[in-house]
C-alpha positions as CSV (number, residue, x, y, z in Angstrom):
1,M,-122.3,124.7,55.6
2,A,-122.3,122.5,58.7
3,G,-123.7,124.4,61.7
4,E,-125.6,127.1,59.7
5,L,-128.8,125.3,58.7
6,P,-130.8,122.7,60.7
7,D,-130.5,119.2,59.4
8,R,-133.6,117.4,58.1
9,A,-133.9,115.2,61.2
10,S,-134.5,118.3,63.4
11,L,-137.0,120.0,61.0
12,S,-140.0,118.3,62.5
13,T,-139.0,119.4,66.0
14,I,-138.5,122.9,64.9
15,F,-142.0,123.0,63.2
16,D,-143.5,121.4,66.3
17,H,-142.1,124.3,68.4
18,L,-143.3,126.9,65.9
19,D,-146.8,125.3,66.0
20,Y,-146.8,125.5,69.8
21,Q,-145.7,129.1,69.8
22,L,-148.4,130.0,67.3
23,A,-151.1,128.2,69.4
24,C,-149.9,130.1,72.5
25,Q,-150.1,133.4,70.7
26,A,-153.6,132.7,69.3
27,Y,-154.7,131.8,72.8
28,L,-153.3,135.0,74.3
29,W,-154.7,137.2,71.6
30,S,-158.2,135.7,72.1
31,L,-158.4,136.2,75.8
32,P,-159.6,139.8,75.8
33,L,-162.3,139.1,73.2
34,V,-163.6,136.0,75.0
35,S,-163.5,137.8,78.3
36,Y,-165.5,140.7,76.9
37,A,-168.0,138.4,75.3
38,Q,-168.5,136.5,78.6
39,W,-168.9,139.8,80.5
40,Q,-171.5,141.0,78.0
41,S,-173.4,137.7,78.2
42,S,-173.5,137.6,82.0
43,I,-174.8,141.2,82.1
44,E,-177.5,140.5,79.6
45,M,-178.6,137.3,81.5
46,S,-178.7,139.0,84.9
47,S,-180.4,142.3,84.0
48,G,-181.4,142.0,80.4
49,P,-180.1,144.2,77.7
50,V,-180.3,148.0,78.4
51,I,-181.8,149.7,75.4
52,S,-181.9,153.5,75.7
53,T,-184.1,155.3,73.2
54,S,-183.9,158.8,74.7
55,C,-181.1,161.1,73.9
56,T,-180.2,163.7,76.5
57,M,-177.5,166.3,76.4
């Protein structure tokens, strides 16, 4: 089975690459959420929260 499966010496390198890829994916997936939270925070700090109690149609 030579050439089909990685040898034990290269397993740590493979798992290091997998960990890196998972970290990159977690970072990329979190960007929209963090961006929205920062936008919301800056709006609230600059003008205060806008609370509307009237309902118009």
